[in-house]
N, C-alpha and C positions, 0 to 999 in steps of 0.2 A: 311331833312338836317342833322339831328343828325345821321341818319342811314348811310348816305354817308361818314361822318367823321369817324364813327366807322369802316366801311369797309376799308377805306384807312389805318387806324392805324393797322388793322389786317393783311393787305397785306404787310405792311412795316415790321411787326414783324416776318414774315415767314423766310426770309434769315438769320436773327440773330439766330432763333431757330435751323435752319438747321446746322449752324456752330457749335453751342453748342453740337448738337447731332452727329456730325461727329466723328467716332472712331479714336483714335490716330493711327499713322502709325505703321505698324508691324515692328519688329526688322529685320535687314538684315539677310538673310538666312545664316546659318552656312555652311562652306565648307564641302563637303562630304568627306568621308574617302579616296575616290579615288583621290581627288584633293590635299589632304594634302601631304606634302613631307614625304616620308618614311625614317625612321632613317637609314635603311640599305643602301639606295642609297646615303646618305650623307658621308658614310665612303669610304675612298680610298681603292680600291681593291688591294690585295697583288699581286705584279707582280711575275709570275712564273719564277723560276730559269731555266738556260739553260739545266740543267740535267732533267728537267721535260717536255721538249719539244720533240715531235717526229721530226725525221729528216731522210733524205735520203742522202747518200754520195757516192762519187766515189774516188777511190784511185789507185795509181800505187805503185808497190812494188816488193818484191822478196821473194822467199821461199828457204831455205837452207836445203837440204836433206843429211844426213850423208852417205858418199860414200867413202869406203876405197881405191877403185881402182883409182878413179880420183876425186880430190876435187879442187874447185876453191879457197876456203879460209878456213883455219883451218879444212880441211877434209870435208867440206860441198860443195855439188854441187848446184849451184844457178840456179833457174828458175825465169824468169821475166814475169810480166803480170799486169793485171788489176783486180780490185775487186769492186763490188757494195755492199753496206750494208744499212741496215735500223736500226734506233734507235727507240726503243719502250719503253717508261718509264713505270715502274710498281709502283714506289714510288718516292718521291722527290730525292732519291739518287740511287736507284737501277733501272737498265734498261736492256732490252734484246738487242742483236745486231746480228740478222741473216744476212748472207752474201752469196754472190755467186761470184766466181772468176775463172779466166782462166790464167794459167801460162805456159810458154814453154821455151825450151832451144835448139836452133839449133846447130848442130855440123857437121863438114865436114872433111873427110879424103880422099883425092884423088877424085875418082869418086863416093864415097859413102857419102850420106847426111842423117843424122839421126836427127829428131826433136822429142824431148820428150814433151809430152803434159800432162797437169794436169788440170782437171776441179774439183773444190771444192765447197761444200755446207757446211756452218758452222753456228753455233749458240753459241753466247757468253753471259755470265752473268757478268755484270759489276757493280761495286759499286763506286760512286763518293767519293773519299777520301778528296779532297780539292776543294772548290769552292770559287773563288775570282772573282772580277770584270774582266770579259773577260778572265778568265782562269779556266780550270777544269782538274784535274788529277784523273784518274780512274784506277781500277785494278780488276781482276776477273779471271774467268775460261773460256776457249774456247775449243770447240770440232769441228772437221771437218771430213767430209767423202770425200775422194779423188777418182777420176776416172782417171786412168793413162793408157796411151798407147803411143807408139812411131811410127812414120812414117819413113820408110826407103826408100830412093830413090837411085837407081843405074842406072846412065845414063838415059834412057828413061822409065824405069820400076819403079814401086813403090808399096808398100804394108804396111799395118798396123800390128803391133804386137798384140797378144791377150791382151785385156784390163783386168785390175784388179782393185778391190776396196781396199781402205786402210783407216783405221780409226786412227785418231790421237787426242790426248787430252793433255792439259797442262794449263799453266798460261799465262796471258796476261796483259798488261798495256798500257796506252795511255795518251796523252796530247792533250788538245784542246785550241786553242787561238782564240779569237773573232776577226774577220776581218770586219764584218758588222753586223747590227742588225739581219740579217737573215742567217748568215753563219759563220762557224768556220773552221779554219785550223787544221788538225788532224795529229798526229804522233802515230802509233801503233806498238808495239813490242810484240812478243809472242815466247814461247819456250815450246815444248812438246815432246812426244814420241809416237811411233806407237806400242801399246801393243800387237797387233796380228802379228807383223812383226819384230821379234827379238829386240823389243824395240829400234828401231832406233831413234836417236835424230833428231828433225826437228825444225827449227826456221823460223821466218817470220818477215819482216819489211815492213810497208806500210805508205804512206802519201798521203793526199788528202784534199778534201773539203766536208763538209756536209752542206746541206741546210735545214733549219727548215720548217716544214709543219704546216700551220695554222689549 
């Protein structure tokens, strides 16, 4: 009888001892470095200015070539055409502006029709002088290589004159106005000379739209 009572007391004491020996719960795991918020991500990234964005543009314009024999305005013969350009930023204010254009001037006298053609390839170095909200004024240097020829038509016959190359260089300036988050309205003006062709004065004006490239 005494042995049975002793066995019951021993069995009843086992759960209590198990509770006493149960180790305390471990502390919650610390967040790993990968899950912690990074200080750099909490900072607001600086928005790039419009002069720091690459863009492609299309313009219509005119080129004035000094011509003493026949001038459209102040002794300049005007050719009209189109120009495509690319804006490639080098620094927050300095950017390159390569371009490709085609200009022409048709003339007719009786049965004779003459069309002057000018194909140009250019490269400009521009610096942003003023940058405000939605506005940019830039200035710099521009240089272009022209390929010129004329097409002559007399009644049903036609022929092209021998082509020639001409180099011109000078200064340029331009204005840009924001018309949408992805595009600007542009106005460009340039003036230069042809150093290898009697230093003829040559001017240019163009206007168009550029589209920013992501």
